[in-house]
A tleap script that builds the chain and sets N, CA, C and O, in Angstrom:
source leaprc.protein.ff14SB
mol = sequence {
  NMET THR GLU PRO SER PRO GLN GLN HIE ASN
  TYR TRP ARG ILE GLY GLY VAL ALA LEU ALA
  PHE ILE TRP PHE PHE VAL GLY GLY ILE GLY
  HIE PHE VAL ILE SER GLU SER PHE THR SER
  VAL VAL PRO PRO TYR ILE PRO PHE PRO ARG
  GLU MET VAL TYR PHE THR GLY PHE CYS GLU
  ILE ALA GLY ALA LEU ALA LEU LEU TYR ARG
  PRO LEU ARG ALA ILE ALA GLY ILE MET LEU
  ALA LEU LEU ALA VAL CYS VAL THR PRO VAL
  HIE ILE GLN MET LEU ILE GLU ALA ASP LYS
  TYR ALA ALA LEU GLY PRO ALA ILE LEU TRP
  GLY ARG LEU ILE LEU GLN PRO ILE PHE ILE
  TRP ILE VAL TRP THR SER THR ARG PRO ALA
  GLN LEU ALA GLN SER ALA PRO CALA
}
set mol.1.N position { -58.511 -1.761 7.211 }
set mol.1.CA position { -59.843 -1.713 7.778 }
set mol.1.C position { -59.764 -2.090 9.252 }
set mol.1.O position { -59.117 -3.074 9.611 }
set mol.2.N position { -60.412 -1.318 10.094 }
set mol.2.CA position { -60.334 -1.563 11.527 }
set mol.2.C position { -61.411 -2.547 11.965 }
set mol.2.O position { -62.485 -2.642 11.370 }
set mol.3.N position { -61.085 -3.273 13.024 }
set mol.3.CA position { -62.032 -4.231 13.594 }
set mol.3.C position { -63.136 -3.473 14.324 }
set mol.3.O position { -62.861 -2.482 15.000 }
set mol.4.N position { -64.393 -3.930 14.194 }
set mol.4.CA position { -65.465 -3.299 14.978 }
set mol.4.C position { -65.218 -3.524 16.468 }
set mol.4.O position { -64.678 -4.554 16.872 }
set mol.5.N position { -65.615 -2.559 17.266 }
set mol.5.CA position { -65.456 -2.682 18.714 }
set mol.5.C position { -66.425 -3.734 19.249 }
set mol.5.O position { -67.404 -4.069 18.582 }
set mol.6.N position { -66.158 -4.257 20.453 }
set mol.6.CA position { -67.097 -5.211 21.052 }
set mol.6.C position { -68.507 -4.639 21.177 }
set mol.6.O position { -69.493 -5.365 21.053 }
set mol.7.N position { -68.595 -3.332 21.425 }
set mol.7.CA position { -69.909 -2.708 21.538 }
set mol.7.C position { -70.645 -2.746 20.196 }
set mol.7.O position { -71.851 -2.989 20.156 }
set mol.8.N position { -69.917 -2.505 19.089 }
set mol.8.CA position { -70.538 -2.573 17.762 }
set mol.8.C position { -70.993 -4.001 17.469 }
set mol.8.O position { -72.075 -4.212 16.920 }
set mol.9.N position { -70.161 -4.986 17.837 }
set mol.9.CA position { -70.571 -6.383 17.671 }
set mol.9.C position { -71.862 -6.648 18.437 }
set mol.9.O position { -72.759 -7.332 17.945 }
set mol.10.N position { -71.943 -6.099 19.646 }
set mol.10.CA position { -73.104 -6.317 20.484 }
set mol.10.C position { -74.365 -5.742 19.841 }
set mol.10.O position { -75.423 -6.370 19.896 }
set mol.11.N position { -74.270 -4.563 19.234 }
set mol.11.CA position { -75.430 -3.979 18.553 }
set mol.11.C position { -75.910 -4.877 17.414 }
set mol.11.O position { -77.114 -5.055 17.229 }
set mol.12.N position { -74.980 -5.436 16.659 }
set mol.12.CA position { -75.355 -6.333 15.566 }
set mol.12.C position { -76.022 -7.591 16.104 }
set mol.12.O position { -77.011 -8.062 15.541 }
set mol.13.N position { -75.485 -8.135 17.190 }
set mol.13.CA position { -76.062 -9.343 17.785 }
set mol.13.C position { -77.473 -9.068 18.302 }
set mol.13.O position { -78.383 -9.868 18.085 }
set mol.14.N position { -77.652 -7.947 18.978 }
set mol.14.CA position { -78.976 -7.584 19.499 }
set mol.14.C position { -79.949 -7.390 18.335 }
set mol.14.O position { -81.092 -7.845 18.388 }
set mol.15.N position { -79.488 -6.715 17.294 }
set mol.15.CA position { -80.341 -6.520 16.115 }
set mol.15.C position { -80.725 -7.833 15.457 }
set mol.15.O position { -81.870 -8.015 15.044 }
set mol.16.N position { -79.763 -8.754 15.360 }
set mol.16.CA position { -80.039 -10.064 14.770 }
set mol.16.C position { -81.021 -10.864 15.597 }
set mol.16.O position { -81.929 -11.495 15.056 }
set mol.17.N position { -80.844 -10.839 16.911 }
set mol.17.CA position { -81.774 -11.556 17.792 }
set mol.17.C position { -83.164 -10.915 17.710 }
set mol.17.O position { -84.171 -11.622 17.666 }
set mol.18.N position { -83.218 -9.596 17.690 }
set mol.18.CA position { -84.506 -8.903 17.590 }
set mol.18.C position { -85.214 -9.254 16.279 }
set mol.18.O position { -86.415 -9.524 16.269 }
set mol.19.N position { -84.471 -9.247 15.188 }
set mol.19.CA position { -85.049 -9.615 13.893 }
set mol.19.C position { -85.579 -11.047 13.927 }
set mol.19.O position { -86.698 -11.314 13.486 }
set mol.20.N position { -84.766 -11.966 14.454 }
set mol.20.CA position { -85.195 -13.364 14.523 }
set mol.20.C position { -86.420 -13.513 15.409 }
set mol.20.O position { -87.353 -14.240 15.067 }
set mol.21.N position { -86.423 -12.825 16.551 }
set mol.21.CA position { -87.574 -12.912 17.447 }
set mol.21.C position { -88.850 -12.455 16.738 }
set mol.21.O position { -89.849 -13.174 16.725 }
set mol.22.N position { -88.814 -11.272 16.156 }
set mol.22.CA position { -89.998 -10.720 15.485 }
set mol.22.C position { -90.440 -11.642 14.350 }
set mol.22.O position { -91.622 -11.963 14.226 }
set mol.23.N position { -89.483 -12.065 13.526 }
set mol.23.CA position { -89.797 -12.907 12.368 }
set mol.23.C position { -90.499 -14.197 12.793 }
set mol.23.O position { -91.561 -14.539 12.274 }
set mol.24.N position { -89.890 -14.906 13.744 }
set mol.24.CA position { -90.436 -16.200 14.137 }
set mol.24.C position { -91.673 -16.067 15.015 }
set mol.24.O position { -92.589 -16.880 14.896 }
set mol.25.N position { -91.728 -15.074 15.888 }
set mol.25.CA position { -92.898 -14.923 16.748 }
set mol.25.C position { -94.133 -14.543 15.927 }
set mol.25.O position { -95.189 -15.164 16.053 }
set mol.26.N position { -93.987 -13.524 15.092 }
set mol.26.CA position { -95.121 -13.095 14.254 }
set mol.26.C position { -95.482 -14.195 13.250 }
set mol.26.O position { -96.658 -14.495 13.045 }
set mol.27.N position { -94.462 -14.790 12.630 }
set mol.27.CA position { -94.725 -15.879 11.689 }
set mol.27.C position { -95.400 -17.063 12.359 }
set mol.27.O position { -96.309 -17.664 11.788 }
set mol.28.N position { -94.961 -17.403 13.569 }
set mol.28.CA position { -95.569 -18.509 14.298 }
set mol.28.C position { -97.032 -18.259 14.599 }
set mol.28.O position { -97.863 -19.158 14.463 }
set mol.29.N position { -97.351 -17.034 15.009 }
set mol.29.CA position { -98.755 -16.680 15.249 }
set mol.29.C position { -99.546 -16.803 13.951 }
set mol.29.O position { -100.686 -17.267 13.951 }
set mol.30.N position { -98.935 -16.385 12.850 }
set mol.30.CA position { -99.601 -16.502 11.550 }
set mol.30.C position { -99.984 -17.930 11.206 }
set mol.30.O position { -100.990 -18.158 10.535 }
set mol.31.N position { -99.195 -18.890 11.656 }
set mol.31.CA position { -99.516 -20.290 11.393 }
set mol.31.C position { -100.870 -20.675 11.980 }
set mol.31.O position { -101.531 -21.577 11.464 }
set mol.32.N position { -101.288 -20.009 13.045 }
set mol.32.CA position { -102.567 -20.306 13.684 }
set mol.32.C position { -103.679 -19.381 13.216 }
set mol.32.O position { -104.824 -19.811 13.077 }
set mol.33.N position { -103.354 -18.114 12.972 }
set mol.33.CA position { -104.363 -17.124 12.604 }
set mol.33.C position { -104.807 -17.295 11.143 }
set mol.33.O position { -105.997 -17.221 10.841 }
set mol.34.N position { -103.847 -17.522 10.248 }
set mol.34.CA position { -104.181 -17.717 8.830 }
set mol.34.C position { -103.671 -19.090 8.379 }
set mol.34.O position { -102.955 -19.219 7.386 }
set mol.35.N position { -104.064 -20.097 9.141 }
set mol.35.CA position { -103.552 -21.450 8.890 }
set mol.35.C position { -103.920 -21.971 7.502 }
set mol.35.O position { -103.172 -22.759 6.924 }
set mol.36.N position { -105.059 -21.544 6.959 }
set mol.36.CA position { -105.436 -21.996 5.610 }
set mol.36.C position { -104.411 -21.551 4.579 }
set mol.36.O position { -104.049 -22.317 3.686 }
set mol.37.N position { -103.939 -20.308 4.701 }
set mol.37.CA position { -102.931 -19.805 3.762 }
set mol.37.C position { -101.636 -20.597 3.875 }
set mol.37.O position { -101.030 -20.959 2.867 }
set mol.38.N position { -101.216 -20.864 5.114 }
set mol.38.CA position { -99.990 -21.627 5.319 }
set mol.38.C position { -100.154 -23.061 4.827 }
set mol.38.O position { -99.246 -23.616 4.208 }
set mol.39.N position { -101.308 -23.658 5.102 }
set mol.39.CA position { -101.551 -25.040 4.677 }
set mol.39.C position { -101.546 -25.152 3.157 }
set mol.39.O position { -101.113 -26.165 2.608 }
set mol.40.N position { -102.023 -24.122 2.481 }
set mol.40.CA position { -102.116 -24.179 1.015 }
set mol.40.C position { -100.759 -24.219 0.327 }
set mol.40.O position { -100.679 -24.610 -0.838 }
set mol.41.N position { -99.684 -23.823 1.020 }
set mol.41.CA position { -98.365 -23.808 0.388 }
set mol.41.C position { -97.488 -24.984 0.807 }
set mol.41.O position { -96.339 -25.082 0.378 }
set mol.42.N position { -98.015 -25.870 1.633 }
set mol.42.CA position { -97.244 -27.048 2.038 }
set mol.42.C position { -97.087 -27.952 0.816 }
set mol.42.O position { -98.079 -28.268 0.160 }
set mol.43.N position { -95.870 -28.372 0.500 }
set mol.43.CA position { -95.675 -29.255 -0.659 }
set mol.43.C position { -96.508 -30.531 -0.525 }
set mol.43.O position { -96.721 -31.018 0.586 }
set mol.44.N position { -96.976 -31.070 -1.641 }
set mol.44.CA position { -97.890 -32.219 -1.595 }
set mol.44.C position { -97.277 -33.493 -1.008 }
set mol.44.O position { -98.012 -34.386 -0.585 }
set mol.45.N position { -95.973 -33.592 -0.974 }
set mol.45.CA position { -95.341 -34.798 -0.445 }
set mol.45.C position { -95.171 -34.760 1.081 }
set mol.45.O position { -94.684 -35.727 1.667 }
set mol.46.N position { -95.564 -33.661 1.726 }
set mol.46.CA position { -95.494 -33.558 3.191 }
set mol.46.C position { -96.803 -34.092 3.771 }
set mol.46.O position { -97.873 -33.572 3.453 }
set mol.47.N position { -96.734 -35.124 4.618 }
set mol.47.CA position { -97.970 -35.674 5.198 }
set mol.47.C position { -98.565 -34.729 6.248 }
set mol.47.O position { -97.852 -33.947 6.876 }
set mol.48.N position { -99.869 -34.820 6.419 }
set mol.48.CA position { -100.590 -34.049 7.431 }
set mol.48.C position { -100.259 -32.558 7.371 }
set mol.48.O position { -99.715 -32.003 8.325 }
set mol.49.N position { -100.585 -31.915 6.254 }
set mol.49.CA position { -100.170 -30.510 6.073 }
set mol.49.C position { -100.679 -29.559 7.164 }
set mol.49.O position { -99.913 -28.723 7.643 }
set mol.50.N position { -101.931 -29.664 7.560 }
set mol.50.CA position { -102.448 -28.733 8.585 }
set mol.50.C position { -101.723 -28.943 9.912 }
set mol.50.O position { -101.336 -27.983 10.578 }
set mol.51.N position { -101.545 -30.200 10.285 }
set mol.51.CA position { -100.849 -30.493 11.542 }
set mol.51.C position { -99.399 -30.014 11.484 }
set mol.51.O position { -98.851 -29.550 12.484 }
set mol.52.N position { -98.792 -30.130 10.318 }
set mol.52.CA position { -97.411 -29.659 10.157 }
set mol.52.C position { -97.348 -28.134 10.289 }
set mol.52.O position { -96.393 -27.598 10.851 }
set mol.53.N position { -98.349 -27.449 9.780 }
set mol.53.CA position { -98.411 -25.990 9.919 }
set mol.53.C position { -98.527 -25.621 11.393 }
set mol.53.O position { -97.824 -24.725 11.861 }
set mol.54.N position { -99.399 -26.295 12.127 }
set mol.54.CA position { -99.545 -26.014 13.558 }
set mol.54.C position { -98.253 -26.344 14.312 }
set mol.54.O position { -97.827 -25.586 15.184 }
set mol.55.N position { -97.640 -27.464 13.976 }
set mol.55.CA position { -96.409 -27.873 14.648 }
set mol.55.C position { -95.293 -26.857 14.409 }
set mol.55.O position { -94.616 -26.443 15.351 }
set mol.56.N position { -95.101 -26.456 13.152 }
set mol.56.CA position { -94.035 -25.493 12.866 }
set mol.56.C position { -94.351 -24.130 13.480 }
set mol.56.O position { -93.444 -23.416 13.906 }
set mol.57.N position { -95.628 -23.767 13.527 }
set mol.57.CA position { -96.011 -22.518 14.188 }
set mol.57.C position { -95.668 -22.547 15.666 }
set mol.57.O position { -95.142 -21.576 16.210 }
set mol.58.N position { -95.966 -23.668 16.315 }
set mol.58.CA position { -95.611 -23.830 17.730 }
set mol.58.C position { -94.094 -23.735 17.907 }
set mol.58.O position { -93.610 -23.062 18.818 }
set mol.59.N position { -93.352 -24.408 17.036 }
set mol.59.CA position { -91.885 -24.381 17.122 }
set mol.59.C position { -91.344 -22.967 16.931 }
set mol.59.O position { -90.400 -22.568 17.613 }
set mol.60.N position { -91.929 -22.215 16.017 }
set mol.60.CA position { -91.477 -20.844 15.784 }
set mol.60.C position { -91.728 -19.964 17.003 }
set mol.60.O position { -90.857 -19.189 17.398 }
set mol.61.N position { -92.909 -20.079 17.601 }
set mol.61.CA position { -93.223 -19.269 18.783 }
set mol.61.C position { -92.337 -19.672 19.956 }
set mol.61.O position { -91.775 -18.811 20.632 }
set mol.62.N position { -92.211 -20.967 20.199 }
set mol.62.CA position { -91.375 -21.442 21.311 }
set mol.62.C position { -89.915 -21.022 21.106 }
set mol.62.O position { -89.254 -20.586 22.048 }
set mol.63.N position { -89.420 -21.154 19.888 }
set mol.63.CA position { -88.047 -20.761 19.596 }
set mol.63.C position { -87.840 -19.269 19.766 }
set mol.63.O position { -86.820 -18.836 20.302 }
set mol.64.N position { -88.803 -18.480 19.311 }
set mol.64.CA position { -88.697 -17.021 19.458 }
set mol.64.C position { -88.657 -16.644 20.931 }
set mol.64.O position { -87.841 -15.815 21.334 }
set mol.65.N position { -89.518 -17.238 21.732 }
set mol.65.CA position { -89.516 -16.946 23.165 }
set mol.65.C position { -88.209 -17.397 23.820 }
set mol.65.O position { -87.697 -16.722 24.713 }
set mol.66.N position { -87.675 -18.523 23.384 }
set mol.66.CA position { -86.405 -19.020 23.936 }
set mol.66.C position { -85.254 -18.064 23.624 }
set mol.66.O position { -84.283 -18.003 24.378 }
set mol.67.N position { -85.350 -17.321 22.526 }
set mol.67.CA position { -84.309 -16.343 22.201 }
set mol.67.C position { -84.187 -15.258 23.273 }
set mol.67.O position { -83.123 -14.664 23.443 }
set mol.68.N position { -85.264 -15.008 23.981 }
set mol.68.CA position { -85.270 -13.951 24.986 }
set mol.68.C position { -84.586 -14.366 26.288 }
set mol.68.O position { -84.258 -13.517 27.117 }
set mol.69.N position { -84.374 -15.660 26.465 }
set mol.69.CA position { -83.761 -16.184 27.681 }
set mol.69.C position { -82.331 -16.587 27.349 }
set mol.69.O position { -82.107 -17.600 26.687 }
set mol.70.N position { -81.376 -15.808 27.800 }
set mol.70.CA position { -79.971 -15.971 27.392 }
set mol.70.C position { -79.445 -17.407 27.489 }
set mol.70.O position { -78.761 -17.844 26.563 }
set mol.71.N position { -79.728 -18.174 28.569 }
set mol.71.CA position { -79.193 -19.551 28.623 }
set mol.71.C position { -79.712 -20.460 27.498 }
set mol.71.O position { -79.073 -21.459 27.167 }
set mol.72.N position { -80.855 -20.123 26.917 }
set mol.72.CA position { -81.412 -20.933 25.823 }
set mol.72.C position { -81.143 -20.357 24.435 }
set mol.72.O position { -81.439 -20.995 23.425 }
set mol.73.N position { -80.588 -19.163 24.390 }
set mol.73.CA position { -80.457 -18.450 23.112 }
set mol.73.C position { -79.664 -19.229 22.066 }
set mol.73.O position { -80.080 -19.298 20.909 }
set mol.74.N position { -78.541 -19.810 22.446 }
set mol.74.CA position { -77.703 -20.509 21.459 }
set mol.74.C position { -78.421 -21.727 20.880 }
set mol.74.O position { -78.423 -21.928 19.666 }
set mol.75.N position { -79.030 -22.539 21.744 }
set mol.75.CA position { -79.727 -23.728 21.234 }
set mol.75.C position { -80.970 -23.312 20.447 }
set mol.75.O position { -81.312 -23.948 19.450 }
set mol.76.N position { -81.647 -22.251 20.886 }
set mol.76.CA position { -82.805 -21.755 20.137 }
set mol.76.C position { -82.382 -21.282 18.749 }
set mol.76.O position { -83.084 -21.524 17.767 }
set mol.77.N position { -81.233 -20.606 18.667 }
set mol.77.CA position { -80.733 -20.152 17.368 }
set mol.77.C position { -80.445 -21.309 16.432 }
set mol.77.O position { -80.774 -21.262 15.246 }
set mol.78.N position { -79.826 -22.352 16.976 }
set mol.78.CA position { -79.541 -23.531 16.156 }
set mol.78.C position { -80.843 -24.165 15.671 }
set mol.78.O position { -80.986 -24.485 14.491 }
set mol.79.N position { -81.782 -24.342 16.587 }
set mol.79.CA position { -83.058 -24.987 16.231 }
set mol.79.C position { -83.851 -24.148 15.221 }
set mol.79.O position { -84.442 -24.689 14.286 }
set mol.80.N position { -83.861 -22.835 15.413 }
set mol.80.CA position { -84.591 -21.984 14.469 }
set mol.80.C position { -83.915 -21.952 13.102 }
set mol.80.O position { -84.595 -21.906 12.077 }
set mol.81.N position { -82.583 -21.976 13.079 }
set mol.81.CA position { -81.879 -22.045 11.793 }
set mol.81.C position { -82.202 -23.358 11.091 }
set mol.81.O position { -82.432 -23.375 9.882 }
set mol.82.N position { -82.221 -24.456 11.839 }
set mol.82.CA position { -82.587 -25.756 11.250 }
set mol.82.C position { -84.031 -25.751 10.761 }
set mol.82.O position { -84.333 -26.297 9.700 }
set mol.83.N position { -84.921 -25.135 11.532 }
set mol.83.CA position { -86.321 -25.035 11.108 }
set mol.83.C position { -86.420 -24.248 9.804 }
set mol.83.O position { -87.181 -24.618 8.909 }
set mol.84.N position { -85.658 -23.171 9.697 }
set mol.84.CA position { -85.671 -22.373 8.459 }
set mol.84.C position { -85.178 -23.197 7.275 }
set mol.84.O position { -85.694 -23.060 6.165 }
set mol.85.N position { -84.186 -24.048 7.506 }
set mol.85.CA position { -83.723 -24.943 6.436 }
set mol.85.C position { -84.838 -25.917 6.057 }
set mol.85.O position { -85.067 -26.180 4.877 }
set mol.86.N position { -85.525 -26.445 7.061 }
set mol.86.CA position { -86.571 -27.444 6.809 }
set mol.86.C position { -87.768 -26.885 6.047 }
set mol.86.O position { -88.430 -27.623 5.317 }
set mol.87.N position { -88.056 -25.598 6.205 }
set mol.87.CA position { -89.207 -25.038 5.496 }
set mol.87.C position { -88.839 -24.466 4.127 }
set mol.87.O position { -89.709 -23.976 3.407 }
set mol.88.N position { -87.574 -24.526 3.768 }
set mol.88.CA position { -87.153 -24.031 2.453 }
set mol.88.C position { -87.893 -24.726 1.300 }
set mol.88.O position { -88.154 -24.074 0.289 }
set mol.89.N position { -88.242 -26.018 1.403 }
set mol.89.CA position { -89.019 -26.623 0.311 }
set mol.89.C position { -90.332 -25.907 0.013 }
set mol.89.O position { -90.828 -25.987 -1.111 }
set mol.90.N position { -90.901 -25.215 0.987 }
set mol.90.CA position { -92.113 -24.432 0.734 }
set mol.90.C position { -91.815 -23.347 -0.292 }
set mol.90.O position { -92.602 -23.135 -1.214 }
set mol.91.N position { -90.688 -22.659 -0.141 }
set mol.91.CA position { -90.324 -21.596 -1.085 }
set mol.91.C position { -90.086 -22.175 -2.479 }
set mol.91.O position { -90.471 -21.578 -3.484 }
set mol.92.N position { -89.458 -23.326 -2.523 }
set mol.92.CA position { -89.212 -23.988 -3.809 }
set mol.92.C position { -90.525 -24.415 -4.447 }
set mol.92.O position { -90.727 -24.212 -5.644 }
set mol.93.N position { -91.422 -25.006 -3.658 }
set mol.93.CA position { -92.721 -25.439 -4.177 }
set mol.93.C position { -93.513 -24.249 -4.708 }
set mol.93.O position { -94.181 -24.357 -5.736 }
set mol.94.N position { -93.442 -23.121 -4.016 }
set mol.94.CA position { -94.154 -21.936 -4.492 }
set mol.94.C position { -93.591 -21.450 -5.824 }
set mol.94.O position { -94.339 -20.945 -6.662 }
set mol.95.N position { -92.287 -21.597 -6.029 }
set mol.95.CA position { -91.696 -21.234 -7.323 }
set mol.95.C position { -92.144 -22.205 -8.408 }
set mol.95.O position { -92.433 -21.796 -9.532 }
set mol.96.N position { -92.200 -23.490 -8.071 }
set mol.96.CA position { -92.646 -24.494 -9.041 }
set mol.96.C position { -94.077 -24.206 -9.482 }
set mol.96.O position { -94.424 -24.369 -10.652 }
set mol.97.N position { -94.895 -23.781 -8.536 }
set mol.97.CA position { -96.300 -23.491 -8.823 }
set mol.97.C position { -96.543 -21.980 -8.861 }
set mol.97.O position { -97.549 -21.497 -8.343 }
set mol.98.N position { -95.634 -21.252 -9.463 }
set mol.98.CA position { -95.669 -19.784 -9.455 }
set mol.98.C position { -96.977 -19.219 -9.987 }
set mol.98.O position { -97.403 -18.148 -9.556 }
set mol.99.N position { -97.618 -19.914 -10.909 }
set mol.99.CA position { -98.880 -19.408 -11.455 }
set mol.99.C position { -99.958 -19.314 -10.370 }
set mol.99.O position { -100.833 -18.454 -10.461 }
set mol.100.N position { -99.917 -20.167 -9.356 }
set mol.100.CA position { -100.872 -20.114 -8.247 }
set mol.100.C position { -100.628 -18.896 -7.359 }
set mol.100.O position { -101.526 -18.453 -6.644 }
set mol.101.N position { -99.417 -18.363 -7.406 }
set mol.101.CA position { -99.043 -17.251 -6.535 }
set mol.101.C position { -98.685 -16.011 -7.346 }
set mol.101.O position { -97.812 -15.231 -6.966 }
set mol.102.N position { -99.375 -15.848 -8.464 }
set mol.102.CA position { -99.096 -14.724 -9.362 }
set mol.102.C position { -99.269 -13.386 -8.654 }
set mol.102.O position { -98.598 -12.415 -9.003 }
set mol.103.N position { -100.160 -13.319 -7.662 }
set mol.103.CA position { -100.377 -12.064 -6.942 }
set mol.103.C position { -99.106 -11.614 -6.216 }
set mol.103.O position { -98.888 -10.416 -6.034 }
set mol.104.N position { -98.276 -12.559 -5.805 }
set mol.104.CA position { -97.017 -12.211 -5.131 }
set mol.104.C position { -95.973 -11.719 -6.124 }
set mol.104.O position { -95.172 -10.838 -5.812 }
set mol.105.N position { -95.990 -12.290 -7.310 }
set mol.105.CA position { -95.027 -11.920 -8.332 }
set mol.105.C position { -93.718 -12.668 -8.186 }
set mol.105.O position { -93.363 -13.103 -7.090 }
set mol.106.N position { -92.999 -12.819 -9.291 }
set mol.106.CA position { -91.758 -13.584 -9.272 }
set mol.106.C position { -90.679 -12.972 -8.372 }
set mol.106.O position { -89.885 -13.711 -7.791 }
set mol.107.N position { -90.631 -11.655 -8.245 }
set mol.107.CA position { -89.594 -11.027 -7.410 }
set mol.107.C position { -89.730 -11.456 -5.954 }
set mol.107.O position { -88.729 -11.739 -5.296 }
set mol.108.N position { -90.944 -11.507 -5.450 }
set mol.108.CA position { -91.179 -11.927 -4.060 }
set mol.108.C position { -90.839 -13.407 -3.907 }
set mol.108.O position { -90.173 -13.794 -2.948 }
set mol.109.N position { -91.291 -14.231 -4.840 }
set mol.109.CA position { -91.038 -15.671 -4.746 }
set mol.109.C position { -89.544 -15.981 -4.779 }
set mol.109.O position { -89.048 -16.770 -3.975 }
set mol.110.N position { -88.837 -15.357 -5.711 }
set mol.110.CA position { -87.386 -15.572 -5.786 }
set mol.110.C position { -86.670 -14.928 -4.605 }
set mol.110.O position { -85.729 -15.503 -4.057 }
set mol.111.N position { -87.112 -13.741 -4.212 }
set mol.111.CA position { -86.492 -13.041 -3.100 }
set mol.111.C position { -86.544 -13.837 -1.808 }
set mol.111.O position { -85.567 -13.880 -1.060 }
set mol.112.N position { -87.677 -14.465 -1.546 }
set mol.112.CA position { -87.800 -15.292 -0.337 }
set mol.112.C position { -86.771 -16.415 -0.350 }
set mol.112.O position { -86.123 -16.690 0.660 }
set mol.113.N position { -86.630 -17.050 -1.488 }
set mol.113.CA position { -85.694 -18.173 -1.587 }
set mol.113.C position { -84.243 -17.701 -1.461 }
set mol.113.O position { -83.432 -18.342 -0.794 }
set mol.114.N position { -83.928 -16.598 -2.095 }
set mol.114.CA position { -82.561 -16.080 -2.072 }
set mol.114.C position { -82.195 -15.535 -0.689 }
set mol.114.O position { -81.062 -15.702 -0.237 }
set mol.115.N position { -83.141 -14.889 -0.022 }
set mol.115.CA position { -82.863 -14.305 1.294 }
set mol.115.C position { -82.832 -15.340 2.420 }
set mol.115.O position { -82.301 -15.067 3.496 }
set mol.116.N position { -83.394 -16.519 2.181 }
set mol.116.CA position { -83.452 -17.547 3.227 }
set mol.116.C position { -82.064 -17.873 3.803 }
set mol.116.O position { -81.918 -17.868 5.026 }
set mol.117.N position { -81.036 -18.157 2.981 }
set mol.117.CA position { -79.730 -18.458 3.582 }
set mol.117.C position { -79.119 -17.267 4.323 }
set mol.117.O position { -78.394 -17.455 5.300 }
set mol.118.N position { -79.404 -16.051 3.871 }
set mol.118.CA position { -78.896 -14.871 4.564 }
set mol.118.C position { -79.557 -14.767 5.936 }
set mol.118.O position { -78.891 -14.490 6.933 }
set mol.119.N position { -80.858 -14.989 5.981 }
set mol.119.CA position { -81.576 -14.954 7.256 }
set mol.119.C position { -81.077 -16.048 8.198 }
set mol.119.O position { -80.909 -15.807 9.394 }
set mol.120.N position { -80.842 -17.240 7.671 }
set mol.120.CA position { -80.310 -18.338 8.486 }
set mol.120.C position { -78.954 -17.940 9.068 }
set mol.120.O position { -78.686 -18.200 10.242 }
set mol.121.N position { -78.102 -17.317 8.264 }
set mol.121.CA position { -76.795 -16.864 8.738 }
set mol.121.C position { -76.948 -15.821 9.844 }
set mol.121.O position { -76.221 -15.864 10.837 }
set mol.122.N position { -77.880 -14.887 9.685 }
set mol.122.CA position { -78.113 -13.861 10.708 }
set mol.122.C position { -78.541 -14.507 12.018 }
set mol.122.O position { -78.034 -14.156 13.083 }
set mol.123.N position { -79.476 -15.452 11.940 }
set mol.123.CA position { -79.942 -16.142 13.148 }
set mol.123.C position { -78.776 -16.869 13.807 }
set mol.123.O position { -78.571 -16.764 15.016 }
set mol.124.N position { -78.018 -17.604 13.006 }
set mol.124.CA position { -76.924 -18.408 13.558 }
set mol.124.C position { -75.849 -17.522 14.198 }
set mol.124.O position { -75.425 -17.779 15.324 }
set mol.125.N position { -75.414 -16.493 13.491 }
set mol.125.CA position { -74.320 -15.679 14.023 }
set mol.125.C position { -74.739 -14.820 15.207 }
set mol.125.O position { -73.924 -14.571 16.095 }
set mol.126.N position { -75.971 -14.364 15.245 }
set mol.126.CA position { -76.393 -13.479 16.332 }
set mol.126.C position { -76.756 -14.240 17.598 }
set mol.126.O position { -76.889 -13.631 18.660 }
set mol.127.N position { -76.918 -15.548 17.514 }
set mol.127.CA position { -77.314 -16.316 18.697 }
set mol.127.C position { -76.189 -17.177 19.266 }
set mol.127.O position { -76.360 -17.813 20.305 }
set mol.128.N position { -75.037 -17.200 18.590 }
set mol.128.CA position { -73.908 -17.969 19.137 }
set mol.128.C position { -73.398 -17.294 20.400 }
set mol.128.O position { -73.499 -16.075 20.532 }
set mol.129.N position { -72.850 -18.072 21.333 }
set mol.129.CA position { -72.241 -17.442 22.509 }
set mol.129.C position { -71.166 -16.446 22.076 }
set mol.129.O position { -70.460 -16.674 21.094 }
set mol.130.N position { -71.049 -15.356 22.806 }
set mol.130.CA position { -70.156 -14.254 22.419 }
set mol.130.C position { -68.718 -14.703 22.222 }
set mol.130.O position { -68.074 -14.265 21.269 }
set mol.131.N position { -68.186 -15.567 23.094 }
set mol.131.CA position { -66.793 -15.983 22.950 }
set mol.131.C position { -66.582 -16.782 21.659 }
set mol.131.O position { -65.509 -16.695 21.063 }
set mol.132.N position { -67.570 -17.552 21.215 }
set mol.132.CA position { -67.438 -18.276 19.946 }
set mol.132.C position { -67.535 -17.315 18.771 }
set mol.132.O position { -66.802 -17.451 17.792 }
set mol.133.N position { -68.428 -16.356 18.863 }
set mol.133.CA position { -68.604 -15.397 17.776 }
set mol.133.C position { -67.336 -14.562 17.563 }
set mol.133.O position { -66.997 -14.226 16.429 }
set mol.134.N position { -66.633 -14.225 18.663 }
set mol.134.CA position { -65.436 -13.398 18.544 }
set mol.134.C position { -64.230 -14.189 18.049 }
set mol.134.O position { -63.329 -13.620 17.432 }
set mol.135.N position { -64.202 -15.513 18.315 }
set mol.135.CA position { -63.037 -16.300 17.912 }
set mol.135.C position { -63.170 -16.896 16.526 }
set mol.135.O position { -62.195 -17.421 15.986 }
set mol.136.N position { -64.364 -16.827 15.932 }
set mol.136.CA position { -64.582 -17.405 14.606 }
set mol.136.C position { -63.914 -16.538 13.545 }
set mol.136.O position { -63.849 -15.318 13.693 }
set mol.137.N position { -63.419 -17.156 12.481 }
set mol.137.CA position { -62.825 -16.362 11.394 }
set mol.137.C position { -63.878 -15.534 10.689 }
set mol.137.O position { -65.024 -15.965 10.563 }
set mol.138.N position { -63.514 -14.379 10.240 }
set mol.138.CA position { -64.462 -13.480 9.564 }
set mol.138.C position { -64.694 -13.893 8.146 }
set mol.138.O position { -65.463 -13.248 7.433 }
savepdb mol mol.pdb
quit
């Protein structure tokens, strides 16, 4: 099997950054536009659910915008990957209370949880500095 060319690597990185930007920017706006929906899925052990929704929405928008500025891209990728890890309990809580989210169906609820680590990997790998991405083992 042949190694992808640097140009092919670049297309994947651009695609990953674009996906992360769209996901976090649109999702961040959603935290403010449909905040009631987001607040309703915050696990009960998280204090100040509405404020946490606004805070994470702000972090998502700021992180998405930081992805567009190359000097901040690597740190933004790390922070957004960590944010994605931190919100994973929401997906778990929704599975625990699946009857409340019957309209979504079990496939969507499980799919979100299963795809979360893949999305985190995409964010992390596409935002690392190019020299680190090329020297890392496959």
